[in-house]
C-alpha positions in Angstrom: -70.0 -94.1 -178.0 -70.1 -95.2 -181.3 -68.0 -98.0 -182.6 -65.0 -97.5 -184.7 -65.5 -96.4 -188.2 -64.7 -98.7 -191.1 -61.7 -96.8 -192.5 -60.1 -99.8 -194.6 -59.8 -98.0 -197.6 -58.8 -94.7 -196.5 -55.2 -93.6 -197.1 -52.9 -93.4 -193.9 -51.9 -89.8 -193.3 -49.5 -90.3 -190.4 -47.4 -93.3 -188.9 -49.3 -95.8 -186.8 -49.4 -95.1 -183.3 -47.4 -97.3 -180.8 -49.7 -100.0 -179.8 -47.8 -100.6 -176.5 -48.2 -96.8 -175.4 -50.9 -96.1 -172.7 -54.0 -94.6 -174.2 -54.3 -90.9 -173.5 -57.5 -90.5 -171.0 -60.2 -88.2 -172.5 -60.1 -84.6 -170.4 -63.3 -84.2 -168.4 -65.5 -81.5 -168.0 -68.1 -80.7 -165.4 -70.8 -78.3 -166.4 -73.3 -75.8 -164.2 -76.0 -74.4 -166.4 -78.1 -71.5 -164.5 -81.1 -69.3 -165.5 -83.8 -69.6 -168.4 -84.2 -72.1 -171.3 -82.3 -69.7 -173.6 -79.1 -70.1 -171.5 -79.9 -74.0 -171.4 -79.6 -74.0 -175.2 -76.2 -72.0 -175.0 -75.3 -74.8 -172.7 -76.1 -77.6 -175.1 -74.2 -75.6 -178.0 -71.0 -75.5 -175.8 -71.2 -79.1 -174.8 -72.0 -80.4 -178.3 -68.8 -78.7 -179.2 -66.7 -80.1 -176.6 -68.2 -83.7 -176.9 -67.3 -83.4 -180.5 -63.9 -82.8 -179.6 -63.6 -85.9 -177.5 -64.3 -84.5 -174.1 -66.1 -86.4 -171.4 -68.7 -85.1 -169.0 -68.0 -85.4 -165.2 -70.8 -85.9 -162.9 -68.8 -83.9 -160.1 -66.5 -80.9 -160.0 -63.9 -83.1 -158.3 -63.5 -85.6 -161.2 -63.2 -83.0 -163.8 -60.2 -81.2 -165.3 -62.2 -78.0 -166.0 -65.4 -76.7 -164.6 -67.6 -74.4 -166.8 -70.6 -72.3 -164.9 -73.0 -70.8 -167.4 -74.4 -68.0 -165.2 -77.6 -66.1 -165.0 -77.4 -62.1 -164.3 -81.1 -60.9 -164.9 -81.9 -60.6 -161.1 -79.5 -59.7 -158.0 -80.8 -63.1 -156.5 -79.9 -64.9 -159.9 -76.6 -63.2 -159.5 -76.0 -64.2 -156.1 -76.8 -68.1 -157.1 -74.4 -67.8 -159.9 -71.6 -66.6 -157.7 -72.3 -69.2 -155.3 -71.8 -71.7 -157.8 -68.6 -70.2 -158.8 -67.3 -70.4 -155.6 -68.5 -73.9 -154.9 -66.6 -75.0 -158.4 -63.5 -73.1 -157.1 -63.6 -75.0 -153.7 -64.1 -78.3 -155.2 -61.9 -78.1 -158.4 -59.9 -74.7 -158.7 -60.1 -74.6 -162.3 -63.3 -72.6 -163.4 -64.4 -71.0 -166.7 -67.3 -68.7 -166.4 -70.0 -67.8 -169.3 -73.3 -66.5 -169.5 -75.0 -63.3 -168.6 -72.9 -62.3 -165.6 -69.9 -62.4 -168.1 -71.0 -59.2 -169.8 -70.0 -57.3 -166.5 -66.7 -59.5 -165.6 -65.7 -57.0 -162.7 -68.4 -58.4 -160.7 -67.1 -62.1 -160.9 -63.1 -60.9 -160.7 -63.6 -58.7 -157.6 -64.8 -61.8 -155.7 -62.9 -64.7 -157.7 -59.8 -63.2 -158.9 -58.5 -67.0 -159.6 -61.1 -68.1 -162.4 -59.3 -69.2 -165.8 -61.6 -67.1 -167.9 -64.8 -65.0 -168.2 -66.8 -64.7 -171.1 -70.3 -63.4 -172.2 -73.4 -64.9 -173.3 -73.4 -66.8 -176.7 -69.6 -66.6 -176.8 -69.3 -70.1 -177.7 -65.9 -70.1 -179.4 -64.4 -68.2 -176.3 -65.6 -70.9 -174.1 -64.5 -73.6 -175.8 -60.9 -71.7 -176.5 -60.8 -71.3 -172.3 -61.5 -75.1 -172.0 -58.7 -75.9 -174.4 -56.2 -73.8 -172.4 -57.4 -75.5 -169.3 -57.4 -79.2 -170.4 -56.3 -79.9 -174.2 -58.6 -82.0 -176.2 -57.6 -85.6 -177.1 -59.9 -86.0 -180.2 -59.9 -89.4 -181.8 -61.1 -88.7 -185.3 -62.2 -92.5 -185.8 -64.9 -91.8 -183.4 -68.3 -90.5 -183.9 -68.8 -88.8 -180.6 -71.8 -86.7 -181.0 -75.4 -87.7 -182.5 -76.8 -85.3 -185.1 -79.1 -83.5 -183.2 -76.3 -82.7 -180.6 -75.6 -83.1 -176.9 -79.2 -82.2 -175.2 -79.6 -81.6 -171.4 -83.5 -82.2 -171.7 -85.2 -85.6 -171.8 -85.0 -87.1 -175.1 -88.7 -86.5 -176.1 -88.6 -82.7 -175.9 -86.1 -80.1 -177.0 -85.8 -76.0 -176.6 -85.4 -74.6 -180.0 -83.7 -70.9 -180.0 -84.9 -68.8 -182.8 -83.1 -65.8 -181.9 -80.7 -63.7 -179.5 -81.0 -60.3 -178.0 -83.8 -58.2 -177.6 -84.8 -54.8 -179.0 -87.5 -54.0 -176.3 -86.6 -51.0 -173.9 -88.2 -52.4 -170.5 -87.2 -50.3 -167.6 -86.5 -53.1 -165.4 -84.7 -55.2 -167.8 -80.6 -55.2 -168.8 -81.1 -58.2 -171.2 -80.4 -56.0 -174.2 -77.2 -54.8 -172.6 -76.5 -58.4 -171.7 -77.3 -60.4 -174.9 -77.4 -57.3 -177.4 -79.9 -56.4 -180.0 -82.4 -59.0 -181.9 -80.4 -61.2 -183.9 -82.6 -63.9 -185.6 -81.5 -67.1 -187.2 -82.4 -67.7 -190.8 -85.6 -69.9 -191.2 -83.8 -72.7 -193.1 -81.4 -72.6 -190.4 -83.9 -72.8 -187.4 -85.9 -75.9 -189.4 -82.8 -77.9 -190.3 -82.2 -78.1 -186.5 -85.9 -78.9 -185.8 -86.0 -81.4 -188.5 -82.9 -83.1 -186.9 -84.5 -83.5 -183.6 -87.7 -84.6 -184.7 -85.7 -87.4 -186.4 -83.8 -88.3 -183.3 -87.2 -88.9 -181.5 -88.4 -85.3 -180.3 -91.7 -85.1 -179.8 -92.1 -81.4 -178.5 -90.3 -78.4 -179.9 -90.4 -75.6 -177.3 -89.6 -72.3 -179.6 -87.7 -70.0 -177.2 -85.9 -66.5 -177.6 -86.1 -63.1 -175.9 -89.0 -61.8 -178.2 -90.6 -64.7 -180.0 -93.1 -62.5 -181.9 -90.4 -60.1 -183.3 -88.3 -62.9 -184.9 -86.9 -62.1 -188.5 -87.8 -58.3 -188.1 -83.9 -57.6 -188.1 -83.4 -59.8 -191.2 -86.3 -57.9 -193.0 -88.2 -61.1 -193.2 -85.4 -62.5 -195.6 -86.1 -66.1 -197.5 -84.0 -68.9 -197.3 -84.0 -72.1 -199.0 -85.1 -75.2 -196.9 -85.7 -78.3 -199.1 -87.6 -77.7 -202.1 -88.9 -74.0 -201.0 -88.0 -70.8 -199.6 -89.3 -69.9 -196.0 -89.4 -66.2 -195.1 -87.7 -65.5 -191.5 -91.2 -64.3 -190.0 -93.0 -65.5 -187.2 -96.3 -66.9 -188.8 -94.2 -68.8 -191.9 -91.8 -70.5 -189.3 -94.4 -71.5 -186.9 -96.3 -72.9 -189.9 -93.3 -74.9 -191.3 -92.5 -76.0 -187.6 -96.1 -77.4 -187.3 -95.2 -79.8 -190.6 -92.9 -81.7 -188.7 -95.1 -83.8 -186.9 -94.0 -82.8 -183.4 -96.0 -80.6 -181.0 -94.9 -77.0 -181.3 -95.1 -74.8 -178.3 -94.7 -71.0 -178.4 -92.4 -69.1 -175.7 -91.8 -65.6 -174.9 -94.5 -64.3 -177.2 -95.2 -60.5 -177.1 -99.0 -59.7 -178.0 -98.4 -57.7 -181.2 -101.3 -57.6 -183.8 -99.5 -60.3 -186.1 -99.9 -63.0 -183.3 -103.7 -62.8 -184.3 -102.4 -65.0 -187.4 -100.5 -67.5 -185.5 -103.4 -68.2 -183.2 -105.4 -69.3 -186.6 -102.8 -71.9 -187.1 -103.6 -73.0 -183.7 -107.1 -73.5 -184.4 -106.2 -75.8 -187.4 -104.0 -78.1 -185.0 -100.8 -77.0 -186.9 -99.2 -75.8 -183.5 -100.2 -76.2 -180.0 -103.0 -73.8 -178.6 -100.5 -72.2 -176.0 -99.0 -68.9 -175.6 -96.5 -68.0 -173.2 -96.9 -64.1 -173.0 -95.0 -62.1 -170.5 -97.6 -59.4 -169.6 -95.7 -58.3 -166.6 -98.5 -56.1 -165.1 -102.1 -54.8 -166.2 -102.4 -51.4 -164.7 -101.8 -48.6 -167.2 -99.7 -46.5 -165.1 -97.4 -49.4 -163.9 -97.1 -50.6 -167.6 -96.0 -47.0 -168.4 -93.6 -47.0 -166.0 -92.1 -50.4 -167.1 -92.1 -49.2 -170.9 -94.4 -51.9 -171.7 -97.5 -51.8 -174.2 -100.1 -49.9 -171.6 -103.4 -50.4 -173.5 -104.4 -53.2 -171.4 -108.2 -53.0 -172.7 -106.9 -53.6 -176.2 -104.9 -56.7 -174.9 -107.9 -57.9 -173.1 -110.2 -57.6 -176.0 -107.3 -59.4 -178.1 -107.2 -62.4 -175.8 -111.0 -62.7 -176.0 -110.8 -62.7 -179.7 -107.9 -65.2 -179.7 -110.4 -67.8 -177.6 -113.1 -67.1 -180.0 -110.8 -68.4 -182.9 -109.4 -71.2 -180.6 -111.3 -71.9 -177.7 -108.9 -74.5 -176.4 -105.9 -71.8 -176.1 -104.2 -71.7 -173.0 -102.1 -68.8 -171.8 -99.1 -68.5 -169.5 -97.7 -65.6 -168.2 -95.6 -64.0 -165.7 -96.2 -60.7 -163.7 -94.1 -58.5 -161.4 -95.4 -57.0 -158.1 -94.3 -54.2 -156.2 -92.7 -52.3 -159.0 -91.7 -48.8 -157.9 -94.8 -46.7 -157.7 -97.3 -49.4 -157.8 -100.3 -48.5 -155.5 -102.9 -50.6 -154.0 -105.3 -49.3 -156.5 -102.9 -50.6 -159.2 -102.5 -54.1 -157.7 -106.2 -54.4 -157.3 -106.5 -53.5 -160.9 -104.2 -56.6 -161.9 -106.0 -58.9 -159.7 -109.2 -58.0 -161.4 -107.5 -58.1 -164.7 -106.4 -61.6 -164.0 -109.6 -62.7 -163.2 -111.2 -61.7 -166.3 -108.5 -62.5 -168.7 -108.6 -66.2 -167.1 -104.7 -66.9 -167.4 -104.3 -70.2 -167.1 -101.0 -70.4 -165.6 -99.3 -67.6 -164.0 -96.4 -66.8 -161.8 -95.4 -63.6 -160.2 -92.0 -62.2 -159.3 -91.4 -59.8 -156.5 -89.8 -56.8 -157.8 -86.0 -56.6 -157.6 -83.8 -53.5 -158.7 -81.5 -54.6 -161.2 -78.1 -52.9 -161.3 -78.0 -50.7 -164.5 -81.7 -50.8 -165.1 -83.6 -47.7 -166.1 -86.3 -48.4 -163.4 -83.5 -47.5 -160.8 -83.8 -43.9 -161.8 -87.5 -43.7 -161.9 -88.9 -40.8 -159.6 -91.1 -43.4 -158.3 -91.4 -44.6 -154.6 -90.0 -48.0 -153.8 -92.3 -50.7 -152.1 -91.7 -51.8 -149.1 -90.6 -55.5 -148.7 -93.3 -56.7 -146.5 -95.6 -54.7 -149.1 -94.3 -56.9 -151.9 -94.5 -60.0 -149.6 -98.0 -59.5 -149.1 -98.9 -58.6 -152.6 -97.1 -61.9 -153.7 -98.9 -64.1 -151.7 -102.4 -62.4 -152.5 -101.4 -62.7 -156.3 -100.7 -66.3 -155.8 -104.1 -67.0 -154.0 -106.2 -65.3 -156.7 -104.3 -67.0 -159.5 -104.7 -70.4 -157.6 -108.5 -70.0 -157.8 -108.4 -69.0 -161.5 -106.5 -72.0 -162.0 -108.3 -74.3 -160.0 -111.9 -73.1 -161.8 -110.1 -73.6 -165.4 -108.9 -77.1 -164.6 -112.2 -77.9 -163.4 -113.9 -77.4 -166.6 -111.5 -80.0 -168.1 -113.0 -83.0 -165.7 -114.8 -85.5 -168.1 -112.9 -84.5 -171.3 -110.1 -86.7 -173.2 -106.8 -84.9 -173.6 -103.7 -85.8 -175.5 -100.9 -86.1 -173.0 -97.1 -86.5 -173.4 -95.5 -88.7 -170.8 -92.7 -87.2 -169.1 -92.2 -90.2 -166.2 -93.1 -93.9 -167.1 -95.7 -95.7 -165.0 -98.8 -97.8 -165.1 -98.9 -101.6 -165.8 -97.9 -104.1 -163.1 -96.0 -101.4 -161.1 -99.6 -99.9 -160.4 -97.8 -96.4 -160.2 -99.2 -93.5 -161.9 -97.4 -92.2 -165.1 -97.0 -88.4 -165.3 -97.1 -86.2 -168.3 -98.2 -83.0 -169.8 -101.3 -82.1 -171.8 -100.9 -79.6 -174.7 -101.4 -76.8 -172.1 -98.4 -77.6 -169.9 -94.9 -76.6 -170.8 -92.4 -78.6 -168.8 -91.1 -77.5 -165.3 -93.3 -74.5 -165.4 -96.7 -75.7 -165.5 -98.9 -78.4 -164.1 -98.8 -82.1 -164.6 -101.2 -84.8 -165.6 -101.1 -88.0 -163.1 -102.3 -90.8 -165.2 -103.4 -94.5 -164.1 -103.0 -97.2 -166.6 -103.3 -100.9 -167.3 -100.5 -101.2 -169.5 -97.0 -99.5 -169.0 -96.6 -96.1 -170.2 -93.2 -95.1 -171.6 -91.4 -91.5 -171.6 -92.0 -89.8 -175.0 -95.2 -91.9 -175.6 -98.6 -89.5 -176.5 -101.5 -91.1 -175.2 -105.3 -90.5 -174.6 -106.2 -89.6 -171.3 -109.8 -89.1 -169.5 -109.7 -86.5 -166.8 -111.7 -87.6 -163.8 -110.5 -84.7 -161.1 -108.7 -81.6 -160.9 -106.8 -79.8 -158.1 -105.7 -76.1 -158.3 -102.8 -77.1 -160.6 -102.8 -80.6 -161.7 -104.9 -83.2 -163.4 -105.9 -86.9 -162.8 -107.3 -89.5 -164.9 -106.8 -92.6 -166.8 -105.4 -93.8 -170.0 -108.1 -95.1 -172.6 
C-alpha cells in the first residue's frame, strides 16, 4: 500500500476525524476465479475496482467478510466444479456472491444454494461490486493510492492477458457461449492500446491477446477508427496487432479463427512484430463432423492455408484444441482427424471428450451418441498421436538458440534449473524450457538458450 499523499495545500472539506477513535478495519474479500483466461480478466477488473475502494484480499474464505465466486458454465464438468466452489465458500464463510457464465442461468445455482447473496452474469462488473457493497460496505480512504495504474493482476508481473472483445457471433452447435456472453462486442482500438501501454510500462514483457473470436475483432464496430496518441487506429485485427507489436513486448494471439485476413497477420510474424504463434480452435478435421459442429468444413483449404503460413513464416507454431466423440463421429472420421493432425503438424494440441451442454443445438441433432468407452479410447489415441508429433517437432529445435522468457528463477549458486517459455509456448497450456545457467536468472528476464535435448513436450538447454 502506498504512503499518504501530500495534501498540505488542499482545502479541508470535512471536520478532521477524532484521532482517538479506533481505525475502521478494511473489509476483506476472498475471490475464486474459475474457467478460461477471459474469465480471469473479468476477475481482474472486479478486483481492481474493489481494491480501489479500499477492500483487502483474503487468502482464506474464513477470514473474509464476503466471498466472490466467478464461475464457468461452458461444460457440465465446469458447472460441477463451479457448484462445488460455491458450496465450499458457503460452508466456510456463508456470505457468497456468484458471478460469471453460470450466472446467466441463475436457477441452476439457486435450486442448490438458495442462500447465496446475489447472482450476476458474465461481465456484470457493476452488479458484482454493488453486491459486495451490500454484504460488506467499503471503507475507502481517499488519501491512499491503493491500486497501481495497470490495475490488479492475477498473473505474474511479467505477463498479462489483454481482452479485446466480449461475446461471439458464431453459432457452433456444441457451444452456448453466445447465450452466456452475448454477441461480439469489440473494444475501441485506442482503449485496448492504452491498457496495453500501461501494462508494458508496469513491467509486463508478454501480452496474451484473448477474446472469444480474436480474428473477428472490430467487425461489430465496422472497423471504426479511434485516436491513440498522434494517430487514428482502426478496430481491425491486423491494425491492432501491428500497433501492439510496436510496444516492445511479446504479443501472443489466442483464439484466432482461420479467416483469410489472418494471412496478413502472419506477415507481421515473419517481420518479428508479433510472436510467430497462433492459437486456433480447429475442433476437428473430418468434413462431416465439422458440418455437424457448424464449423468451417473445407479442411483441405485450411490445410493449404497452414502450409502457406509456414512458407511465409517458417518459425510459426500452432496450438489448437479438438473434440473427440462428437455425436455421429465414425471411426473413419476419427482416423481422418489423426491423419490430418499428422500432416498439419500442430505443435501443441489438446483434446476434449465431447460433453453435451444444456441448451446447445448439438443436443437435438439426429446423430448417434458415442459410447463413453469409445470416447475415452479415442481421446487416448489422439493424445498418443499428438505426443509423437510434438516430440518430432521439438527434436528439430535441438542445437538452436531460442529466446526464452523466464517464469521461475534459477541458476547461479543454487544449481537449480530455471524454467521459462520460448516464443512457441503460452503459459500454463504449452511446454516449458528448462535452463541451466551459471548466473542467476530472474522471473521476467528474457535470455538466449541453446537447446541440447528435448522430450515430448519440453526443451532443455543452457543460457548463453
